[in-house]
MIDOVO-822786 format. One line per 2 residues: their letters; for each residue x, y, z of C-alpha. Coordinates in Angstrom, 2 decimals. Layout:
BEGIN
A> X:Y:Z; ...;
// end
This chain:
BEGIN
MA> 204.70:-50.60:-48.50; 206.50:-50.52:-45.18;
VA> 204.32:-47.63:-43.99; 201.15:-49.49:-44.96;
QA> 202.38:-52.59:-43.16; 203.17:-50.58:-40.03;
SS> 199.73:-48.99:-40.14; 197.99:-52.34:-40.43;
DS> 200.08:-53.72:-37.59; 199.19:-50.77:-35.34;
RP> 195.44:-51.31:-35.62; 195.35:-54.64:-33.80;
SL> 197.77:-53.19:-31.28; 195.43:-50.27:-30.55;
LR> 192.50:-52.66:-30.38; 194.28:-54.93:-27.93;
AG> 195.38:-51.96:-25.82; 191.83:-50.65:-25.61;
LR> 190.38:-54.01:-24.66; 193.15:-54.54:-22.13;
DL> 192.38:-51.17:-20.57; 188.76:-52.28:-20.16;
WI> 189.69:-55.53:-18.44; 192.83:-54.98:-16.35;
AP> 192.61:-52.34:-13.65; 195.71:-50.36:-12.57;
SS> 197.22:-51.43:-9.27; 196.29:-48.07:-7.77;
QI> 192.60:-48.44:-8.55; 190.04:-48.17:-5.73;
PA> 187.61:-51.06:-6.33; 184.90:-49.64:-4.09;
LD> 184.73:-46.48:-6.21; 184.49:-48.58:-9.36;
AL> 181.52:-50.31:-7.77; 179.89:-46.98:-6.93;
RT> 180.41:-45.77:-10.48; 178.81:-48.99:-11.75;
VA> 175.90:-48.49:-9.36; 175.49:-44.93:-10.63;
IL> 175.18:-45.87:-14.31; 172.87:-48.79:-13.54;
MV> 170.65:-46.49:-11.46; 170.41:-44.01:-14.33;
IV> 169.51:-46.70:-16.87; 166.98:-48.30:-14.51;
GH> 165.34:-44.92:-13.94; 165.03:-44.21:-17.66;
FS> 163.87:-47.78:-18.36; 160.57:-47.00:-16.61;
EL> 158.98:-45.31:-19.64; 159.79:-48.26:-21.89;
GK> 158.66:-50.71:-19.22; 155.29:-49.05:-18.70;
AQ> 154.64:-49.08:-22.44; 155.68:-52.71:-22.95;
FV> 154.43:-54.29:-19.72; 151.04:-52.68:-19.24;
RH> 149.79:-55.26:-16.76; 152.74:-54.49:-14.48;
AH> 152.77:-50.69:-14.80; 152.58:-50.43:-11.00;
FF> 155.88:-52.32:-10.84; 157.65:-49.17:-12.05;
DS> 156.38:-47.13:-9.13; 158.74:-48.97:-6.78;
SL> 161.80:-47.28:-5.27; 164.07:-49.26:-7.60;
FL> 162.78:-47.24:-10.55; 161.59:-44.03:-8.91;
FG> 165.00:-43.11:-7.50; 167.13:-44.19:-10.46;
WT> 167.52:-40.56:-11.53; 169.59:-39.86:-8.41;
GV> 172.45:-41.82:-9.95; 173.46:-38.56:-11.64;
DL> 174.11:-37.04:-8.21; 176.29:-40.01:-7.31;
FF> 178.24:-39.33:-10.51; 178.61:-35.70:-9.41;
VL> 180.12:-36.72:-6.07; 182.54:-39.12:-7.77;
SG> 183.51:-36.50:-10.36; 184.05:-33.91:-7.65;
FL> 186.30:-36.35:-5.81; 188.29:-37.18:-8.96;
IG> 188.78:-33.57:-10.02; 189.43:-32.43:-6.47;
GQ> 191.99:-35.17:-5.97; 193.89:-34.06:-9.06;
LW> 193.72:-30.37:-8.23; 194.51:-30.57:-4.52;
KE> 197.38:-32.96:-5.23; 198.88:-30.67:-7.88;
LK> 198.52:-27.65:-5.60; 200.16:-29.51:-2.72;
RS> 203.01:-30.71:-4.93; 203.82:-27.56:-6.92;
GT> 202.06:-24.72:-5.13; 200.08:-23.82:-8.25;
IN> 197.75:-25.28:-10.88; 198.29:-25.30:-14.63;
VG> 194.69:-24.50:-15.53; 195.15:-24.69:-19.30;
KF> 196.81:-28.08:-19.18; 194.21:-29.39:-16.74;
IL> 191.30:-28.33:-18.98; 192.97:-29.78:-22.07;
RR> 193.60:-33.08:-20.31; 189.93:-33.23:-19.34;
GF> 189.10:-32.33:-22.92; 190.99:-35.31:-24.29;
RI> 188.94:-37.49:-21.94; 185.50:-35.94:-22.49;
WP> 185.30:-34.11:-25.81; 185.95:-36.81:-28.48;
LY> 183.03:-39.08:-27.59; 180.81:-36.22:-26.50;
FL> 181.13:-34.33:-29.78; 180.68:-37.54:-31.75;
IV> 177.36:-37.95:-29.95; 176.53:-34.28:-30.64;
IL> 177.09:-34.90:-34.35; 174.96:-38.04:-34.26;
SP> 172.28:-36.59:-31.95; 169.71:-35.85:-34.71;
AM> 169.73:-39.50:-35.76; 169.79:-40.73:-32.17;
TG> 166.79:-38.61:-31.14; 164.88:-38.52:-34.43;
TW> 164.66:-34.71:-34.34; 166.99:-33.94:-37.29;
SY> 168.25:-30.62:-36.02; 171.03:-29.31:-33.79;
RW> 170.96:-27.07:-30.72; 173.81:-24.69:-30.09;
GD> 173.73:-25.37:-26.35; 175.23:-28.82:-26.97;
WA> 178.22:-27.40:-28.81; 178.93:-24.78:-26.12;
FL> 178.29:-27.04:-23.09; 175.38:-24.82:-22.07;
SN> 172.52:-27.28:-22.48; 171.90:-27.15:-18.72;
YV> 170.65:-23.58:-19.31; 169.35:-23.40:-22.90;
GG> 168.52:-27.03:-23.65; 170.03:-29.37:-26.22;
RV> 169.60:-32.45:-28.39; 172.07:-34.64:-26.48;
EG> 169.89:-36.48:-23.99; 171.35:-36.19:-20.53;
GW> 173.73:-33.54:-21.88; 172.72:-31.09:-19.14;
SL> 174.78:-33.03:-16.59; 177.80:-33.11:-18.90;
ST> 177.48:-29.35:-19.35; 177.39:-29.00:-15.56;
EE> 180.55:-31.07:-15.21; 182.33:-29.19:-18.01;
QF> 181.55:-25.89:-16.30; 182.88:-27.40:-13.08;
YI> 186.11:-28.46:-14.84; 186.68:-24.80:-15.74;
LA> 185.52:-23.11:-12.54; 187.11:-25.47:-10.00;
PL> 190.77:-25.06:-11.04; 190.31:-21.31:-11.51;
AI> 188.77:-20.94:-8.06; 191.38:-23.10:-6.35;
LA> 194.21:-21.25:-8.12; 192.72:-17.88:-7.12;
GS> 192.54:-18.86:-3.46; 195.77:-20.86:-3.30;
RM> 197.87:-18.03:-1.82; 195.33:-17.06:0.84;
LR> 193.75:-20.31:2.02; 194.96:-23.41:3.79;
TR> 193.01:-26.59:4.48; 190.68:-25.17:7.13;
GW> 190.07:-22.11:5.01; 189.10:-24.27:2.05;
VT> 186.72:-26.29:4.21; 185.02:-23.04:5.20;
VL> 184.85:-21.87:1.59; 183.33:-25.14:0.36;
LS> 180.76:-25.24:3.16; 179.92:-21.63:2.38;
AL> 179.49:-22.54:-1.28; 176.91:-25.17:-0.29;
AV> 175.08:-22.55:1.77; 175.10:-20.12:-1.17;
VS> 173.56:-22.72:-3.50; 170.84:-23.42:-0.94;
GL> 170.21:-19.70:-0.67; 169.94:-19.36:-4.44;
RW> 167.53:-22.28:-4.57; 165.37:-20.74:-1.84;
WT> 165.31:-17.34:-3.58; 164.53:-18.88:-7.00;
AH> 161.78:-21.11:-5.61; 160.26:-18.24:-3.62;
RL> 160.18:-15.99:-6.70; 158.67:-18.67:-8.98;
LH> 156.06:-19.82:-6.48; 155.07:-16.21:-5.81;
AG> 154.55:-15.81:-9.58; 152.10:-18.72:-9.58;
VS> 154.37:-21.46:-10.97; 153.42:-24.93:-9.75;
VA> 155.68:-26.83:-7.36; 156.33:-29.53:-9.99;
SV> 157.37:-26.89:-12.54; 159.58:-25.15:-10.01;
KT> 161.43:-28.40:-9.34; 161.89:-28.95:-13.08;
IM> 163.15:-25.42:-13.67; 165.68:-25.70:-10.84;
YS> 166.92:-29.17:-11.81; 169.60:-28.54:-14.41;
PF> 171.22:-25.05:-13.98; 174.73:-25.32:-12.59;
HL> 174.27:-22.63:-9.95; 171.23:-24.48:-8.55;
HN> 172.46:-28.07:-8.75; 176.15:-28.61:-8.02;
EG> 176.11:-29.83:-4.41; 177.45:-33.29:-5.29;
LT> 180.47:-31.80:-7.05; 181.22:-29.58:-4.05;
IG> 180.89:-32.44:-1.57; 183.26:-34.48:-3.76;
LL> 185.77:-31.62:-3.69; 185.51:-31.49:0.11;
IA> 186.13:-35.24:0.50; 189.10:-35.02:-1.88;
LV> 190.54:-32.13:0.13; 190.49:-34.20:3.31;
FV> 191.83:-37.25:1.46; 194.84:-35.35:0.06;
AA> 195.54:-32.86:2.85; 194.89:-35.15:5.82;
PA> 195.33:-38.77:4.66; 195.85:-39.88:8.26;
VF> 192.10:-39.50:8.74; 191.62:-42.65:6.65;
EK> 194.10:-44.76:8.58; 192.88:-48.02:10.12;
SP> 193.29:-47.14:13.78; 190.19:-47.39:16.00;
AH> 190.20:-43.65:16.59; 190.13:-42.85:12.89;
RR> 187.48:-45.48:12.26; 185.28:-43.82:14.88;
WV> 185.87:-40.44:13.22; 184.79:-41.74:9.82;
WG> 181.68:-43.48:11.18; 180.77:-40.40:13.19;
AA> 181.09:-38.14:10.17; 179.06:-40.56:8.06;
LA> 176.22:-40.82:10.57; 176.16:-37.06:11.08;
AC> 176.00:-36.45:7.32; 173.12:-38.89:6.88;
AI> 171.21:-37.37:9.82; 171.66:-33.87:8.39;
AV> 170.55:-35.11:4.96; 167.33:-36.59:6.33;
AL> 166.61:-33.47:8.36; 167.19:-31.15:5.39;
RT> 165.09:-33.24:3.01; 162.28:-33.36:5.57;
EN> 162.47:-29.62:6.19; 162.23:-28.52:2.56;
GI> 162.07:-30.83:-0.46; 162.42:-27.95:-2.91;
VF> 165.48:-26.21:-1.49; 167.51:-29.14:-0.12;
PF> 166.91:-32.31:-2.20; 170.27:-32.28:-3.99;
LA> 172.20:-31.26:-0.89; 170.60:-34.22:0.91;
LA> 171.56:-36.56:-1.94; 175.09:-35.15:-2.00;
LI> 175.50:-35.81:1.72; 174.19:-39.38:1.42;
YG> 176.29:-40.24:-1.63; 179.27:-38.41:-0.15;
TM> 178.89:-40.68:2.87; 179.03:-43.71:0.58;
VL> 182.25:-42.42:-1.01; 183.74:-41.62:2.40;
LS> 182.99:-45.12:3.73; 184.28:-46.69:0.50;
LA> 187.59:-44.89:0.87; 187.90:-45.84:4.52;
FG> 186.67:-49.44:4.52; 185.77:-50.64:1.03;
SE> 189.03:-52.21:-0.05; 189.53:-54.00:3.27;
HL> 186.07:-55.34:4.09; 184.33:-55.64:0.71;
RF> 186.75:-57.71:-1.31; 184.02:-58.86:-3.70;
LR> 184.19:-55.35:-5.15; 187.46:-56.33:-6.78;
VR> 185.68:-58.42:-9.42; 186.53:-57.21:-12.91;
PF> 182.96:-56.47:-14.11; 182.78:-53.54:-11.69;
YT> 185.95:-52.08:-13.15; 184.86:-52.71:-16.74;
LS> 181.38:-51.25:-16.32; 182.77:-48.24:-14.49;
RL> 185.18:-47.70:-17.39; 182.27:-47.92:-19.82;
SY> 179.92:-45.76:-17.77; 180.58:-42.56:-19.73;
GM> 179.73:-44.19:-23.04; 176.73:-45.95:-21.53;
YL> 175.41:-42.68:-20.15; 175.59:-41.12:-23.61;
NH> 174.14:-44.03:-25.58; 171.51:-45.59:-23.34;
FA> 168.80:-43.12:-24.32; 169.10:-44.18:-27.96;
VL> 169.30:-47.84:-26.96; 166.06:-47.51:-25.00;
RW> 164.35:-45.68:-27.86; 165.45:-47.70:-30.89;
IG> 166.43:-51.14:-29.58; 164.64:-51.39:-26.22;
PG> 161.18:-52.24:-27.66; 162.65:-55.14:-29.64;
IA> 164.46:-56.40:-26.53; 161.21:-56.20:-24.55;
RA> 159.27:-58.10:-27.23; 161.92:-60.82:-27.26;
AK> 161.77:-61.03:-23.46; 157.98:-61.42:-23.57;
VI> 158.36:-64.40:-25.87; 160.22:-66.07:-23.01;
GG> 158.31:-64.85:-19.96; 155.16:-63.17:-21.24;
QS> 153.78:-60.27:-19.19; 155.75:-61.15:-16.09;
AL> 158.37:-59.69:-13.77; 160.87:-62.12:-15.32;
SI> 160.37:-60.47:-18.71; 160.88:-57.04:-17.17;
YL> 164.21:-58.06:-15.66; 165.29:-59.81:-18.87;
SL> 164.50:-56.64:-20.81; 166.45:-54.51:-18.38;
VG> 169.46:-56.83:-18.54; 169.25:-56.79:-22.32;
VV> 169.22:-52.99:-22.43; 172.21:-52.77:-20.08;
AC> 174.13:-55.38:-22.09; 173.37:-53.60:-25.36;
SA> 174.40:-50.22:-23.95; 177.63:-51.69:-22.55;
SF> 178.43:-53.32:-25.90; 178.06:-50.05:-27.80;
AA> 180.09:-48.29:-25.11; 182.87:-50.87:-25.46;
VT> 183.04:-50.19:-29.20; 183.20:-46.42:-28.75;
FV> 185.74:-46.79:-25.94; 188.11:-48.85:-28.08;
LV> 187.64:-46.78:-31.25; 187.23:-43.26:-29.82;
EH> 187.99:-42.82:-26.13; 191.09:-44.96:-25.71;
PF> 193.00:-43.62:-28.75; 192.52:-40.06:-27.50;
LA> 193.58:-41.06:-23.99; 196.74:-42.57:-25.49;
LR> 197.29:-39.37:-27.48; 196.81:-37.34:-24.31;
GR> 199.50:-39.36:-22.59; 201.94:-38.42:-25.36;
VL> 200.95:-34.78:-25.86; 200.11:-33.76:-22.28;
PS> 201.83:-36.26:-20.00; 201.14:-36.06:-16.30;
RR> 203.15:-37.57:-13.47; 201.04:-40.72:-13.61;
DL> 201.75:-41.07:-17.35; 205.49:-41.26:-16.63;
PS> 206.66:-44.58:-15.11; 209.68:-43.00:-13.49;
TT> 207.61:-40.48:-11.53; 204.29:-42.21:-11.04;
SP> 203.23:-42.95:-7.50; 201.16:-46.12:-7.92;
GH> 200.34:-46.24:-4.26; 198.27:-43.05:-4.36;
PV> 194.72:-43.91:-5.34; 193.36:-40.47:-6.16;
AT> 194.98:-40.36:-9.58; 192.90:-43.17:-11.00;
AA> 189.93:-43.17:-8.68; 187.47:-42.38:-11.44;
HG> 189.53:-42.93:-14.57; 190.71:-39.36:-15.05;
// end
């Protein structure tokens, strides 16, 4: 009886803890990065909303050819930069502190964060997509090469491969390289990816493959689309190894603005030069610039970013990314029909539908966060505690640890 009573008492406690984690941000949180993460998930949903919108709002089909919808897909590259910064921050900090990296523990900690909800979605994917079959690429995190049933799973496969390769690579080079050496290595890695993209595109085009097909083929493989993750690693390296760069002195401010302007200029030049080889490098530079400026100036000059909805939506972004495809497919048409009752075939109805889809996706994500993600994060804190899980050793003033809800 006592055990049953304790169990029933723990359920509300877990529920309250999960909801509290969605509403109250840690003191070390970087609000500007929460805002960027929110922007990223909204961009992705807006981009995928286009198909539903064109089907439901025929008179305004041209509306979905605007930049707002056409460039929504690039939100994934913003996620890549943020993930690279998060993972890089953890790895560079551990290397600086201990001189090594516990690769197994790092991968398991990422697993507690990513795997529970992901594999739940894998199990449910036949019902969510209406295909009623599984693909082995989802289970092995290889859908970016062999395809899968989990919609959007290619990017999660890319990130999972990054979670394995990044700590191994950093550990392998830790005895030979210092900060400048790592900068050279990361810049060289970007050059290698561009070279691989050029070689792949040249081979496919020479074989008679259309430009559109070439772009599709080169979109998801890790070795052809990881520039955002690498740029995030580079920013994290500077942030951890040379924090003085982000100080508020005029000299450092000029350095940050100069680096930002140079990155944007290079991005535009690369994208103009070759839209097949350099599109993701250009996006990585632009979104890396946004992260760089957010770290340097966001908390001081953009105080409106501290509003809780940014934190909450950024916390829910993983669940929203996984569920919004199903929301658009199964619930989106009903939301659009309800919106048309209010506004007819008008722009107002389009925006109402979009808001409804986002709200529905966020609601489902909140449920899965409280019931799936948060319990496993709590279990991770007990089984694989890190320095930030231990009050006596946590450094709340260092923002890297919780920059993207690791």
